[in-house]
C-alpha positions in Angstrom: -11.7 -14.8 -9.6 -11.9 -15.1 -5.8 -11.0 -18.7 -5.4 -10.0 -18.8 -1.7 -11.8 -16.7 0.9 -9.9 -14.9 3.6 -10.1 -16.4 7.1 -10.3 -12.8 8.4 -10.9 -9.3 7.0 -8.3 -6.6 7.5 -9.7 -3.2 8.4 -7.6 -1.7 5.6 -8.6 -4.4 3.0 -8.2 -2.8 -0.5 -10.8 -5.2 -1.9 -13.3 -5.3 0.9 -15.0 -8.5 -0.4 -12.5 -10.9 1.0 -15.0 -13.5 2.2 -16.6 -13.9 -1.2 -15.7 -17.2 -2.8 -16.4 -18.5 -6.3 -17.7 -22.0 -6.7 -16.1 -22.1 -10.2 -13.4 -24.8 -10.5 -10.0 -23.2 -10.9 -9.3 -25.3 -14.0 -12.0 -23.5 -16.0 -10.7 -20.2 -15.0 -7.2 -21.2 -15.9 -8.3 -22.4 -19.3 -10.0 -19.1 -20.0 -6.9 -17.1 -19.1 -4.7 -19.3 -21.4 -7.2 -18.6 -24.2 -6.7 -14.9 -23.7 -3.0 -15.3 -23.8 -3.2 -17.3 -27.0 -5.6 -14.7 -28.5 -3.2 -11.8 -27.7 -0.3 -13.7 -29.3 -2.2 -14.7 -32.4 -3.5 -11.1 -32.9 -0.1 -9.5 -32.3 -1.6 -7.5 -29.4 1.6 -6.3 -27.8 -0.4 -3.5 -26.3 -2.3 -6.0 -24.1 -0.8 -7.1 -20.9 -2.8 -9.9 -19.1 -2.7 -10.3 -15.4 -4.7 -12.6 -13.0 -6.0 -12.2 -9.5 -7.5 -15.3 -7.8 -8.3 -13.8 -4.4 -6.5 -11.9 -1.6 -6.0 -15.1 0.3 -3.5 -17.7 -1.1 -5.0 -20.5 1.0 -5.1 -22.7 -2.1 -4.7 -26.4 -2.5 -1.6 -27.7 -4.2 -3.3 -28.2 -7.6 -4.6 -24.7 -7.7 -1.1 -23.4 -6.6 0.4 -25.2 -9.6 -2.2 -23.6 -11.8 -1.3 -20.2 -10.5 2.3 -20.9 -11.3 1.4 -21.9 -14.9 -0.4 -18.6 -15.4 2.5 -16.7 -14.0 4.8 -18.5 -16.4 2.7 -17.2 -19.3 3.8 -13.7 -18.3 7.4 -14.8 -18.2 7.6 -14.9 -14.5 7.7 -17.4 -11.6 5.2 -17.9 -8.8 7.6 -18.5 -5.8 6.4 -16.1 -3.1 3.2 -16.9 -1.2 1.2 -14.2 0.6 0.4 -14.9 4.3 -2.6 -12.6 4.6 -5.9 -14.3 5.1 -4.6 -17.8 5.8 -6.5 -20.1 8.1 -4.8 -20.8 11.4 -2.7 -24.0 11.4 -0.6 -25.2 14.3 2.0 -27.7 15.2 2.5 -30.6 12.7 -0.3 -29.3 10.5 1.5 -26.0 9.9 4.9 -27.7 9.4 3.3 -30.0 6.8 1.6 -27.2 5.0 4.8 -25.3 4.8 6.9 -28.3 3.6 4.2 -29.1 0.9 4.4 -25.6 -0.5 8.2 -25.7 -0.4 8.2 -28.9 -2.3 5.8 -27.3 -4.9 8.4 -24.5 -5.6 7.5 -21.8 -3.1 10.8 -20.3 -1.9 9.5 -17.7 0.5 6.6 -15.7 1.9 5.2 -12.2 1.8 3.9 -10.6 4.9 1.9 -7.3 5.3 2.1 -5.9 8.8 0.4 -2.8 10.5 2.5 -2.4 13.6 3.0 -5.4 15.8 1.2 -7.3 18.6 -2.3 -6.0 19.4 -2.0 -3.0 17.1 -1.4 -5.3 14.1 -4.1 -7.7 15.3 -6.7 -5.0 15.5 -5.8 -3.7 12.0 -5.9 -7.2 10.6 -9.1 -8.2 12.4 -7.8 -11.4 14.1 -6.3 -11.9 17.6 -2.9 -13.6 17.4 -2.4 -12.8 13.7 1.0 -11.0 14.2 2.4 -14.0 16.2 1.0 -16.4 13.6 2.6 -14.6 10.6 5.9 -14.1 12.3 5.9 -17.8 13.4 5.6 -18.8 9.8 8.4 -16.4 8.8 10.6 -17.9 11.5 9.9 -21.5 10.5 10.6 -20.5 6.8 13.8 -18.7 7.7 15.1 -21.7 9.6 14.5 -23.7 6.4 16.4 -21.3 4.2 13.4 -19.6 2.7 13.2 -15.9 2.0 10.6 -13.2 2.8 9.2 -9.9 1.6 7.7 -7.4 4.0 5.1 -4.7 3.4 4.9 -2.4 6.5 2.0 0.0 6.7 2.8 3.5 8.0 -0.1 5.2 9.9 -0.5 7.6 12.8 -0.8 4.8 15.2 1.9 2.5 13.8 4.5 5.2 13.6 5.3 5.3 17.4 5.9 1.5 17.4 7.7 1.2 14.0 11.2 0.9 15.5 10.1 -2.0 17.7 8.4 -3.7 14.7 11.7 -3.4 12.8 13.6 -4.8 15.7 11.3 -7.8 15.9 11.6 -8.5 12.2 15.4 -8.1 12.3 15.5 -10.8 14.9 13.8 -13.4 12.6 16.2 -15.7 10.7 16.2 -15.7 6.9 16.9 -13.4 4.0 14.7 -10.4 3.5 14.6 -9.8 -0.3 12.4 -6.7 0.0 11.1 -4.5 2.8 9.0 -1.4 2.2 6.9 1.0 4.2 3.9 2.8 2.9 0.7 4.5 3.8 -2.5 2.7 2.8 -3.8 3.2 -0.7 -7.2 4.9 -0.9 -9.3 1.9 -1.8 -11.8 -0.6 -0.3 -12.1 -0.5 3.5 -8.9 1.6 3.8 -10.8 4.7 2.6 -12.4 4.8 6.1 -9.2 5.7 7.8 -8.3 9.1 6.5 -7.6 10.3 10.0 -4.8 7.7 10.2 -2.9 9.1 7.2 0.5 10.6 7.9 0.9 14.3 7.2 3.5 16.5 5.4 5.1 17.3 8.7 5.4 13.6 9.6 6.7 12.7 6.2 9.3 15.4 6.3 10.6 14.3 9.7 10.6 10.5 9.4 13.5 8.8 11.0 16.0 7.6 8.3 15.4 4.0 9.3 11.8 4.4 8.1 12.5 6.9 5.3 14.8 4.6 3.4 12.0 2.0 3.2 9.9 4.1 0.9 9.3 1.8 -2.2 10.7 2.8 -5.6 7.4 2.4 -7.4 5.4 4.6 -5.1 7.9 6.9 -3.5 6.4 10.2 -4.5 4.5 10.8 -1.3 2.6 14.0 -1.7 -0.3 15.6 0.2 -3.5 16.4 -1.6 -2.5 20.1 -1.9 0.7 19.0 -3.6 -0.9 16.5 -5.9 -3.4 18.9 -7.3 -1.1 21.0 -9.5 0.6 17.7 -10.7 -2.8 16.2 -11.6 -4.0 19.4 -13.3 -1.0 19.3 -15.7 -2.5 16.2 -17.4 -6.2 16.8 -16.6 -7.1 17.2 -20.3 -5.5 13.9 -21.3 -7.5 10.6 -21.5 -7.5 8.5 -18.3 -5.3 5.4 -18.5 -7.4 2.5 -17.3 -6.9 -1.2 -16.5 -9.8 -3.3 -17.8 -10.8 -5.8 -15.1 -13.1 -8.8 -15.6 -14.5 -10.7 -12.7 -14.9 -14.4 -13.5 -17.2 -16.7 -11.5 -19.8 -19.3 -11.9 -22.4 -16.8 -13.1 -20.6 -15.7 -16.3 -18.1 -18.5 -17.1 -20.5 -20.2 -19.6 -20.8 -17.0 -21.6 -17.1 -16.3 -21.5 -16.1 -19.7 -22.7 -18.4 -19.4 -25.7 -17.8 -15.7 -26.6 -14.7 -14.7 -28.7 -11.9 -12.9 -26.9 -12.4 -10.0 -29.4 -16.0 -9.6 -28.4 -15.3 -9.9 -24.6 -12.5 -7.3 -24.8 -14.6 -4.9 -26.9 -17.6 -5.2 -24.6 -15.6 -4.6 -21.5 -13.9 -1.6 -23.0 -17.3 -0.2 -23.9 -18.6 -0.7 -20.4 -15.7 1.2 -18.9 -16.1 4.0 -21.4 -19.8 4.3 -20.7 -19.2 4.2 -16.9 -16.6 7.0 -17.0 -18.8 9.2 -19.2 -21.1 9.6 -16.1 -18.2 11.1 -14.1 -17.2 14.7 -14.3 -13.8 15.5 -15.8 -10.8 15.5 -13.6 -10.5 19.3 -13.4 -14.2 19.5 -12.6 -13.9 17.0 -9.8 -11.0 19.0 -8.5 -12.9 22.3 -8.6 -15.8 20.7 -6.7 -14.0 18.5 -4.2 -10.3 19.3 -4.2 -8.8 20.5 -0.9 -5.9 22.8 -1.5 -5.2 22.9 2.3 -5.1 19.2 3.0 -1.7 18.0 4.1 -2.6 14.3 4.3 -0.2 12.1 2.3 -1.2 9.9 -0.6 1.1 7.6 -2.5 -0.4 8.2 -6.0 -2.8 10.6 -7.7 -5.3 7.8 -8.2 -5.9 7.9 -4.5 -6.8 11.6 -4.5 -9.1 11.1 -7.5 -10.8 8.2 -5.7 -11.5 10.4 -2.7 -13.1 13.0 -5.0 -15.2 10.4 -6.7 -16.4 9.2 -3.3 -17.4 12.8 -2.4 -19.2 13.1 -5.7 -21.2 10.0 -4.9 -22.2 11.3 -1.5 -23.3 14.6 -3.1 -25.1 13.3 -6.2 -25.7 9.6 -5.7 -23.6 8.8 -8.8 -21.6 5.7 -8.1 -17.9 5.7 -9.0 -17.1 3.9 -12.3 -16.1 0.2 -12.3 -12.6 -0.5 -11.4 
């Protein structure tokens, strides 16, 4: 559910539909998700893990924010870190009030995603002044004892200014609970910027200050030519998929009436039917794999996504739902 639209669209947006907004009241969405949690528990479906996504922008009102926290609690977690991407510009007393309201609602810190600093970041994020805006919120939060998480994108044009970015961030007060650097995933609008990917040579000669920021979950930075033999080892195995279900005002009536069993089975069938149209992984590789490419990808799914896009250009067959 895309409950809050972004106030701007990043050039590397992984969703690329950030200005879409659902008119569906959040309360109906929340009730539906709780029903799926209850269904999974009553059926003993330990193999089902339920997650929620309510939009790339966290520009929610306080009641929606509390609802998001209730859904996070169903997974045994807490909703305490708020993303800064896509927020509307607030200034002066309005910004201070916004921050204090969220602090009172249980938010203990903020997550920022940065692509360089100053004009470089602003161009990537599609809004003049965005870097200064995000860092001003981080500074205000740090002065109030709040924490922060930082995601720093590593590209051909952010690499030369990465040291300066780290210096700026190090000068902001407050505890940094996580800081990671990573290339873009191959998804959404980010797929347009293949020329900005770092290469094997760059990866192998990164300064230690940057190299130690590689995240644990996606630290296996390989080029396409290096991913290919890894991917072919498991090419005959079934793909592991995450079933996604967009919820909005066009389908909520049906979803509220249908059983969770029926919804789950139908969505699984749709995914299976969609993937049957796509060649096997080894066939995609034989057609579109580039064994000379030294561009770096953080996971094999990125490489497969590039092959699927090439397949669409050649045959007109759209990639499967995701």
